[in-house]
Each structure stands twice: as structure tokens, then as C-alpha cells.
N, C-alpha and C positions, 0 to 999 in steps of 0.2 A: 504494500500500500504506500502511496506517495505521501510525503510529509504534509502537503496541503490538505489531503483527505483526512489525515490523522488530526491535524489542527482543527478542521471543521468538526469532526466527531467530538473532540475534546471540548470545543466551545459549546456544542449542543448539550453537553453534560454539565456545563458551567465551570469548566476547568480553564484557568488562565494559562495561556500557552507561551507567553513571552519568555525568551531566554532558555527554554527547555529543548533538549536534544530529542531526536526521534525516540530513542530508548527511554528517556525520562518521561516523555509524553505517554508512550504506550504503557509503561509501568504505572503511571498515575491513573490512566484509564482503567487498567486492570484492578487497581485498588478500589477505585470508585465503584466499579461494577461488582465488587465483592470477591474478586479472584486474587490468587497469589501473584505478586508482581515478578514474574519469571522471564519476561521477554529478554532475549539476548543471553540467557544463561545456559541454554541447552547445548550439549556437545554431541552432535551427530544423531541424536535421538530425542524425541519428546513423546510422552504417553498421553498428552492432551490432544487427542484427535479432533475434538470439537472446538478448539481454540481458533478464533478468526485471525490471529496473528501468527499462527504456526508456520505458514509458508515463508513469511518474511523472516521469522526467527531462525529457521533452519536454513534458509536460502543463502 
């Protein structure tokens, strides 16, 4: 997902996006949605098959 799309999603959730990196934004969104902020921490494998960030995280 492109950074602009991530910023839009964050703003829709009421999250301020200024100065945050892609990883920080996604982790903040994950927390806001009640999920563990794991984006960018997987190494070659992730068991969260339902995660909308999975492709970017492992890609």
C-alpha cells in the first residue's frame, strides 16, 4: 500500500500523520484497531493470514 493511502486511512481513524514513517503509521493503525503492532517485524514468515498489511510487511 502506498504511503498516501496509509495516511488517508490513518486520518479517517483520527490519527495524526505528521512526521511518522510508513512503519510508524501502520503500527499506530494496528494499535488503534486493537491489533498487535507487528508491521515490519516478521522475518520470512507471518501467521497472520488475515492481516491487510501482510503483503507489504513481507514484501
